[in-house]
MARDREN-254476 format. One record per residue: residue number from 1; residue in one letter; chain; y, x negated, z of N, C-alpha, C, O in turn. Coordinates in steps of 0.1 Angstrom, whole numbers. Layout:
# MARDREN-254476
{pt NUM, a, A, {Y, X, Z}, {Y, X, Z}, {Y, X, Z}, {Y, X, Z}},
...
***
This chain:
# MARDREN-254476
{pt 1, x, A, {75, -270, -8}, {80, -258, -2}, {74, -256, 12}, {61, -256, 13}},
{pt 2, x, A, {82, -255, 22}, {76, -254, 35}, {69, -239, 38}, {74, -229, 34}},
{pt 3, x, A, {57, -240, 45}, {50, -228, 48}, {58, -217, 57}, {65, -222, 67}},
{pt 4, x, A, {57, -206, 56}, {61, -196, 67}, {54, -197, 78}, {58, -200, 89}},
{pt 5, x, A, {40, -196, 75}, {28, -196, 85}, {16, -200, 76}, {16, -200, 64}},
{pt 6, x, A, {5, -204, 85}, {-8, -207, 80}, {-18, -199, 87}, {-16, -196, 99}},
{pt 7, x, A, {-29, -194, 80}, {-39, -189, 87}, {-50, -198, 86}, {-47, -210, 84}},
{pt 8, x, A, {-63, -194, 88}, {-74, -204, 87}, {-76, -212, 75}, {-79, -224, 75}},
{pt 9, x, A, {-75, -204, 64}, {-77, -208, 53}, {-65, -208, 43}, {-66, -215, 32}},
{pt 10, x, A, {-55, -202, 46}, {-45, -199, 36}, {-30, -204, 42}, {-28, -206, 54}},
{pt 11, x, A, {-22, -207, 32}, {-8, -207, 37}, {2, -197, 29}, {1, -194, 18}},
{pt 12, x, A, {10, -193, 37}, {20, -182, 31}, {35, -190, 31}, {40, -195, 40}},
{pt 13, x, A, {40, -189, 18}, {53, -193, 17}, {61, -186, 7}, {55, -177, 1}},
{pt 14, x, A, {73, -189, 5}, {82, -183, -5}, {76, -188, -19}, {69, -198, -19}},
{pt 15, x, A, {79, -181, -29}, {75, -185, -42}, {86, -197, -46}, {96, -199, -41}},
{pt 16, x, A, {81, -204, -57}, {89, -214, -64}, {88, -209, -78}, {78, -202, -80}},
{pt 17, x, A, {97, -212, -88}, {96, -210, -101}, {82, -216, -108}, {76, -211, -118}},
{pt 18, x, A, {79, -226, -102}, {67, -234, -108}, {52, -227, -107}, {42, -231, -112}},
{pt 19, x, A, {55, -214, -98}, {42, -206, -95}, {40, -197, -107}, {31, -189, -106}},
{pt 20, x, A, {47, -197, -117}, {45, -187, -128}, {31, -187, -134}, {26, -176, -137}},
{pt 21, x, A, {25, -197, -135}, {11, -197, -142}, {1, -190, -133}, {-5, -181, -138}},
{pt 22, x, A, {1, -195, -120}, {-9, -187, -111}, {-3, -171, -110}, {-11, -162, -109}},
{pt 23, x, A, {10, -170, -110}, {14, -156, -108}, {9, -148, -120}, {5, -136, -119}},
{pt 24, x, A, {10, -155, -132}, {6, -148, -144}, {-10, -143, -144}, {-14, -133, -150}},
{pt 25, x, A, {-18, -151, -138}, {-32, -147, -136}, {-33, -134, -127}, {-44, -128, -126}},
{pt 26, x, A, {-24, -130, -120}, {-23, -119, -112}, {-18, -107, -121}, {-24, -97, -123}},
{pt 27, x, A, {-5, -110, -126}, {5, -99, -131}, {1, -94, -145}, {5, -84, -149}},
{pt 28, x, A, {-7, -102, -151}, {-11, -99, -166}, {-24, -93, -165}, {-29, -89, -176}},
{pt 29, x, A, {-32, -91, -154}, {-45, -85, -153}, {-42, -69, -150}, {-36, -66, -140}},
{pt 30, x, A, {-46, -61, -161}, {-42, -46, -160}, {-52, -39, -149}, {-48, -29, -144}},
{pt 31, x, A, {-63, -45, -144}, {-71, -39, -134}, {-65, -42, -121}, {-65, -33, -113}},
{pt 32, x, A, {-59, -54, -119}, {-52, -59, -107}, {-39, -50, -105}, {-36, -45, -93}},
{pt 33, x, A, {-32, -48, -116}, {-19, -42, -114}, {-19, -26, -115}, {-9, -20, -114}},
{pt 34, x, A, {-31, -20, -118}, {-32, -5, -122}, {-25, 4, -111}, {-19, 13, -115}},
{pt 35, x, A, {-26, 1, -98}, {-20, 7, -89}, {-6, 4, -85}, {1, 11, -77}},
{pt 36, x, A, {-1, -7, -90}, {11, -12, -88}, {23, -4, -93}, {20, 4, -103}},
{pt 37, x, A, {35, -3, -89}, {45, 5, -92}, {53, -1, -105}, {64, 2, -107}},
{pt 38, x, A, {47, -10, -112}, {53, -16, -124}, {40, -18, -134}, {29, -17, -131}},
{pt 39, x, A, {46, -19, -146}, {36, -22, -157}, {30, -35, -158}, {37, -43, -153}},
{pt 40, x, A, {19, -38, -163}, {13, -52, -165}, {21, -59, -173}, {25, -56, -184}},
{pt 41, x, A, {23, -72, -167}, {32, -83, -173}, {26, -90, -185}, {14, -91, -187}},
{pt 42, x, A, {35, -95, -192}, {30, -106, -203}, {31, -118, -196}, {37, -120, -186}},
{pt 43, x, A, {25, -128, -201}, {24, -142, -196}, {40, -148, -196}, {43, -155, -187}},
{pt 44, x, A, {48, -144, -206}, {62, -148, -208}, {71, -142, -197}, {80, -148, -191}},
{pt 45, x, A, {68, -130, -194}, {77, -124, -183}, {74, -129, -171}, {81, -127, -161}},
{pt 46, x, A, {62, -136, -169}, {58, -140, -154}, {66, -154, -152}, {66, -158, -141}},
{pt 47, x, A, {72, -159, -161}, {82, -171, -159}, {94, -165, -152}, {98, -171, -142}},
{pt 48, x, A, {99, -156, -157}, {112, -150, -151}, {109, -143, -138}, {117, -144, -129}},
{pt 49, x, A, {97, -137, -136}, {94, -130, -126}, {92, -140, -113}, {97, -138, -101}},
{pt 50, x, A, {86, -151, -116}, {84, -163, -106}, {99, -168, -100}, {101, -169, -88}},
{pt 51, x, A, {108, -169, -111}, {120, -172, -106}, {126, -160, -97}, {133, -164, -87}},
{pt 52, x, A, {125, -148, -100}, {131, -136, -92}, {124, -137, -78}, {131, -135, -68}},
{pt 53, x, A, {111, -139, -78}, {105, -140, -65}, {110, -152, -57}, {110, -152, -45}},
{pt 54, x, A, {112, -162, -64}, {117, -175, -56}, {130, -172, -49}, {133, -177, -38}},
{pt 55, x, A, {139, -163, -55}, {152, -158, -51}, {152, -148, -40}, {161, -146, -33}},
{pt 56, x, A, {141, -141, -40}, {138, -129, -31}, {135, -132, -18}, {128, -142, -16}},
{pt 57, x, A, {139, -123, -8}, {135, -125, 6}, {123, -115, 10}, {120, -113, 22}},
{pt 58, x, A, {118, -108, 0}, {109, -99, 1}, {93, -103, -5}, {83, -97, -1}},
{pt 59, x, A, {92, -113, -13}, {80, -117, -18}, {76, -130, -13}, {84, -139, -12}},
{pt 60, x, A, {62, -131, -9}, {57, -143, -6}, {44, -147, -12}, {36, -139, -14}},
{pt 61, x, A, {42, -160, -14}, {29, -164, -21}, {21, -168, -11}, {24, -174, 0}},
{pt 62, x, A, {7, -163, -14}, {-5, -166, -7}, {-12, -177, -15}, {-15, -175, -26}},
{pt 63, x, A, {-13, -190, -8}, {-18, -200, -14}, {-32, -206, -7}, {-33, -207, 5}},
{pt 64, x, A, {-41, -208, -16}, {-54, -214, -11}, {-55, -227, -20}, {-55, -227, -32}},
{pt 65, x, A, {-55, -238, -12}, {-59, -250, -18}, {-48, -254, -31}, {-52, -260, -41}},
{pt 66, x, A, {-36, -251, -28}, {-26, -254, -37}, {-24, -243, -48}, {-14, -243, -56}},
{pt 67, x, A, {-32, -234, -48}, {-32, -223, -58}, {-27, -209, -54}, {-32, -204, -44}},
{pt 68, x, A, {-18, -203, -60}, {-13, -191, -55}, {-24, -181, -61}, {-26, -181, -73}},
{pt 69, x, A, {-30, -173, -51}, {-41, -165, -53}, {-35, -149, -50}, {-41, -139, -54}},
{pt 70, x, A, {-25, -149, -44}, {-18, -135, -42}, {-6, -135, -39}, {0, -146, -37}},
{pt 71, x, A, {2, -121, -37}, {15, -122, -33}, {16, -109, -23}, {10, -98, -24}},
{pt 72, x, A, {25, -112, -13}, {27, -102, -2}, {41, -97, -4}, {51, -105, -4}},
{pt 73, x, A, {42, -85, -5}, {58, -78, -5}, {59, -74, 10}, {50, -68, 16}},
{pt 74, x, A, {70, -78, 15}, {74, -73, 29}, {90, -70, 28}, {99, -79, 27}},
{pt 75, x, A, {93, -58, 30}, {105, -54, 27}, {111, -46, 40}, {105, -37, 46}},
{pt 76, x, A, {125, -50, 43}, {130, -42, 54}, {136, -29, 51}, {145, -28, 43}},
{pt 77, x, A, {128, -18, 59}, {133, -5, 56}, {142, 1, 68}, {144, 13, 69}},
{pt 78, x, A, {147, -8, 76}, {157, -4, 87}, {151, -1, 99}, {139, 4, 99}},
{pt 79, x, A, {159, -2, 110}, {156, 4, 123}, {141, -4, 128}, {134, 1, 136}},
{pt 80, x, A, {140, -15, 122}, {127, -24, 128}, {116, -21, 120}, {106, -27, 122}},
{pt 81, x, A, {117, -12, 110}, {105, -9, 101}, {105, -17, 89}, {115, -19, 83}},
{pt 82, x, A, {94, -22, 85}, {93, -29, 73}, {80, -24, 66}, {70, -20, 72}},
{pt 83, x, A, {80, -25, 53}, {70, -20, 44}, {62, -31, 38}, {69, -40, 32}},
{pt 84, x, A, {49, -33, 38}, {41, -44, 34}, {33, -38, 22}, {31, -26, 20}},
{pt 85, x, A, {30, -47, 13}, {23, -44, -1}, {16, -58, -3}, {20, -68, 3}},
{pt 86, x, A, {7, -59, -11}, {0, -71, -15}, {-7, -69, -29}, {-12, -57, -32}},
{pt 87, x, A, {-9, -79, -36}, {-16, -80, -49}, {-23, -93, -49}, {-18, -103, -45}},
{pt 88, x, A, {-36, -92, -54}, {-43, -105, -54}, {-51, -106, -67}, {-56, -97, -72}},
{pt 89, x, A, {-52, -120, -71}, {-59, -123, -82}, {-73, -119, -81}, {-79, -120, -71}},
{pt 90, x, A, {-78, -113, -92}, {-91, -105, -93}, {-102, -113, -89}, {-112, -108, -84}},
{pt 91, x, A, {-100, -127, -92}, {-113, -136, -91}, {-113, -141, -74}, {-122, -147, -68}},
{pt 92, x, A, {-102, -137, -68}, {-103, -140, -52}, {-104, -127, -44}, {-104, -127, -32}},
{pt 93, x, A, {-106, -116, -51}, {-108, -104, -43}, {-121, -103, -37}, {-130, -109, -42}},
{pt 94, x, A, {-123, -97, -25}, {-135, -94, -18}, {-141, -105, -11}, {-153, -106, -8}},
{pt 95, x, A, {-131, -116, -7}, {-135, -127, -1}, {-128, -128, 13}, {-130, -138, 20}},
{pt 96, x, A, {-121, -118, 16}, {-114, -119, 29}, {-99, -123, 28}, {-92, -123, 39}},
{pt 97, x, A, {-95, -127, 17}, {-81, -135, 17}, {-70, -124, 20}, {-61, -126, 29}},
{pt 98, x, A, {-72, -113, 13}, {-61, -101, 16}, {-60, -98, 31}, {-49, -97, 37}},
{pt 99, x, A, {-72, -96, 37}, {-73, -94, 52}, {-65, -104, 60}, {-56, -101, 67}},
{pt 100, x, A, {-70, -117, 58}, {-66, -128, 65}, {-50, -130, 63}, {-44, -133, 73}},
{pt 101, x, A, {-45, -128, 51}, {-31, -132, 49}, {-21, -120, 53}, {-9, -122, 57}},
{pt 102, x, A, {-26, -107, 52}, {-18, -95, 56}, {-19, -95, 71}, {-9, -91, 78}},
{pt 103, x, A, {-30, -98, 77}, {-30, -98, 92}, {-22, -110, 97}, {-16, -109, 108}},
{pt 104, x, A, {-21, -120, 89}, {-10, -132, 93}, {2, -127, 93}, {10, -128, 102}},
{pt 105, x, A, {5, -121, 82}, {20, -116, 80}, {24, -106, 91}, {35, -106, 96}},
{pt 106, x, A, {15, -98, 94}, {18, -89, 106}, {19, -96, 119}, {28, -93, 127}},
{pt 107, x, A, {11, -105, 122}, {13, -113, 133}, {28, -122, 134}, {35, -123, 144}},
{pt 108, x, A, {30, -127, 122}, {44, -134, 121}, {53, -124, 121}, {63, -128, 128}},
{pt 109, x, A, {54, -112, 116}, {64, -102, 116}, {67, -97, 131}, {78, -96, 136}},
{pt 110, x, A, {55, -94, 138}, {57, -88, 151}, {60, -99, 160}, {69, -97, 169}},
{pt 111, x, A, {55, -110, 161}, {58, -119, 170}, {69, -129, 169}, {75, -133, 179}},
{pt 112, x, A, {72, -132, 156}, {83, -141, 153}, {96, -134, 148}, {107, -137, 152}},
{pt 113, x, A, {95, -125, 140}, {106, -117, 135}, {110, -106, 143}, {120, -100, 141}},
{pt 114, x, A, {101, -102, 154}, {105, -90, 162}, {106, -77, 156}, {114, -69, 160}},
{pt 115, x, A, {97, -75, 144}, {96, -62, 138}, {89, -53, 147}, {80, -57, 154}},
{pt 116, x, A, {93, -40, 145}, {90, -29, 156}, {76, -21, 150}, {67, -18, 157}},
{pt 117, x, A, {77, -19, 135}, {68, -10, 129}, {66, -15, 115}, {76, -18, 108}},
{pt 118, x, A, {53, -16, 109}, {49, -19, 96}, {43, -7, 89}, {33, -1, 94}},
{pt 119, x, A, {48, -3, 78}, {40, 6, 70}, {36, 1, 56}, {40, -9, 50}},
{pt 120, x, A, {27, 10, 51}, {21, 6, 38}, {20, 19, 31}, {16, 29, 36}},
{pt 121, x, A, {25, 19, 18}, {23, 33, 9}, {13, 31, -1}, {17, 24, -11}},
{pt 122, x, A, {1, 37, -1}, {-10, 34, -10}, {-14, 46, -17}, {-16, 57, -12}},
{pt 123, x, A, {-16, 44, -30}, {-22, 56, -39}, {-35, 59, -32}, {-43, 50, -28}},
{pt 124, x, A, {-36, 73, -32}, {-49, 78, -25}, {-61, 74, -34}, {-72, 74, -28}},
{pt 125, x, A, {-61, 71, -45}, {-72, 65, -53}, {-76, 50, -52}, {-86, 45, -57}},
{pt 126, x, A, {-66, 44, -44}, {-68, 30, -43}, {-77, 27, -31}, {-72, 23, -20}},
{pt 127, x, A, {-91, 29, -33}, {-100, 28, -21}, {-100, 13, -14}, {-103, 11, -3}},
{pt 128, x, A, {-98, 3, -24}, {-99, -9, -18}, {-88, -13, -7}, {-90, -19, 4}},
{pt 129, x, A, {-76, -9, -12}, {-64, -10, -4}, {-65, -1, 10}, {-59, -5, 20}},
{pt 130, x, A, {-71, 9, 9}, {-72, 20, 19}, {-82, 12, 29}, {-79, 11, 41}},
{pt 131, x, A, {-93, 7, 24}, {-101, 1, 33}, {-95, -11, 40}, {-99, -14, 52}},
{pt 132, x, A, {-87, -18, 34}, {-79, -30, 40}, {-71, -25, 51}, {-72, -30, 63}},
{pt 133, x, A, {-63, -16, 48}, {-54, -12, 60}, {-62, -6, 71}, {-59, -7, 82}},
{pt 134, x, A, {-72, 0, 68}, {-80, 7, 79}, {-87, -5, 86}, {-87, -5, 99}},
{pt 135, x, A, {-92, -14, 80}, {-98, -26, 88}, {-86, -33, 96}, {-89, -39, 107}},
{pt 136, x, A, {-74, -32, 92}, {-63, -38, 99}, {-59, -29, 110}, {-50, -32, 118}},
{pt 137, x, A, {-65, -18, 111}, {-62, -8, 122}, {-48, -1, 122}, {-43, 3, 132}},
{pt 138, x, A, {-44, 0, 108}, {-33, 10, 107}, {-37, 24, 105}, {-48, 27, 101}},
{pt 139, x, A, {-27, 32, 108}, {-30, 46, 111}, {-25, 54, 100}, {-13, 52, 98}},
{pt 140, x, A, {-32, 64, 93}, {-27, 71, 83}, {-18, 82, 89}, {-22, 90, 98}},
{pt 141, x, A, {-6, 83, 84}, {5, 91, 90}, {9, 102, 82}, {14, 112, 87}},
{pt 142, x, A, {7, 102, 69}, {14, 111, 58}, {6, 110, 46}, {-1, 100, 43}},
{pt 143, x, A, {6, 122, 39}, {3, 121, 24}, {15, 127, 18}, {20, 137, 22}},
{pt 144, x, A, {20, 120, 7}, {30, 123, -1}, {24, 128, -13}, {16, 120, -19}},
{pt 145, x, A, {27, 141, -18}, {21, 147, -29}, {28, 145, -43}, {40, 147, -44}},
{pt 146, x, A, {22, 140, -52}, {26, 139, -65}, {39, 132, -66}, {49, 137, -69}},
{pt 147, x, A, {38, 119, -64}, {51, 111, -63}, {54, 104, -77}, {65, 106, -82}},
{pt 148, x, A, {44, 97, -82}, {45, 89, -95}, {36, 94, -105}, {25, 99, -101}},
{pt 149, x, A, {39, 93, -118}, {30, 97, -128}, {20, 87, -130}, {23, 75, -128}},
{pt 150, x, A, {7, 90, -133}, {-3, 82, -135}, {-1, 74, -146}, {4, 79, -155}},
{pt 151, x, A, {-5, 60, -146}, {-3, 51, -157}, {-11, 55, -169}, {-6, 54, -180}},
{pt 152, x, A, {-22, 60, -168}, {-30, 64, -181}, {-30, 79, -185}, {-35, 84, -195}},
{pt 153, x, A, {-23, 85, -177}, {-19, 100, -180}, {-7, 106, -173}, {-8, 110, -162}},
{pt 154, x, A, {6, 105, -179}, {18, 108, -174}, {19, 123, -169}, {29, 126, -162}},
{pt 155, x, A, {10, 131, -173}, {10, 145, -169}, {5, 147, -155}, {8, 157, -148}},
{pt 156, x, A, {-3, 136, -151}, {-9, 138, -138}, {0, 130, -128}, {2, 118, -131}},
{pt 157, x, A, {5, 135, -117}, {12, 127, -107}, {3, 123, -95}, {-6, 131, -91}},
{pt 158, x, A, {5, 111, -90}, {-5, 105, -80}, {2, 109, -67}, {14, 111, -65}},
{pt 159, x, A, {-9, 110, -57}, {-5, 111, -42}, {-5, 99, -35}, {-13, 90, -39}},
{pt 160, x, A, {2, 97, -25}, {2, 85, -18}, {0, 88, -3}, {6, 98, 3}},
{pt 161, x, A, {-8, 78, 2}, {-9, 79, 19}, {2, 69, 23}, {6, 60, 16}},
{pt 162, x, A, {5, 73, 36}, {15, 63, 43}, {6, 60, 56}, {2, 68, 64}},
{pt 163, x, A, {5, 46, 57}, {-1, 40, 70}, {9, 33, 77}, {19, 28, 72}},
{pt 164, x, A, {6, 33, 91}, {16, 25, 99}, {10, 18, 111}, {-1, 22, 115}},
{pt 165, x, A, {16, 9, 115}, {12, 1, 127}, {24, -2, 136}, {34, -7, 131}},
{pt 166, x, A, {25, 0, 149}, {35, -3, 157}, {31, -18, 163}, {19, -22, 163}},
{pt 167, x, A, {42, -24, 168}, {41, -38, 173}, {30, -35, 186}, {20, -42, 188}},
{pt 168, x, A, {34, -25, 194}, {26, -23, 206}, {12, -21, 205}, {4, -23, 214}},
{pt 169, x, A, {9, -16, 192}, {-6, -14, 188}, {-12, -26, 184}, {-24, -28, 187}},
{pt 170, x, A, {-6, -35, 177}, {-10, -47, 173}, {-12, -58, 182}, {-21, -67, 181}},
{pt 171, x, A, {-3, -58, 192}, {-4, -68, 203}, {-8, -60, 215}, {-1, -55, 223}},
{pt 172, x, A, {-22, -59, 217}, {-28, -53, 227}, {-34, -62, 238}, {-39, -56, 248}},
***
């Protein structure tokens, strides 16, 4: 599978169905998927999810030395705006891989795809993700109150921040 782009340590490419084992290390981890808008997967469900991702234009594999260690979600929201999201294998968190790959995706989007604006919607309790987008110099634009029920208590609704970055801010 051809790479979409490479960073210093990583390659970013489309998913292939054979990625299901590496993907299952990410999606079956309830700590990793806690803030995701979907439930934690079973290992069996990851087989079909890898197939779904391989057919999608919105999901990209983050690969380190031949192993998928993360996924990037990149979705067209129209008028030159795209939403970005990311999920990484717990064993590879805290090593700069998310920063490196997401910054690479932003660079690719702004310089190759001609994207005008990138947004990220983040649970206000997801401090790791908030730190990441702030390191990427994204700007907090909004707070959306009580959007989705909390996974461990459906009577509590979660708030979300919206962060954004313009092409003109990225390419200074």
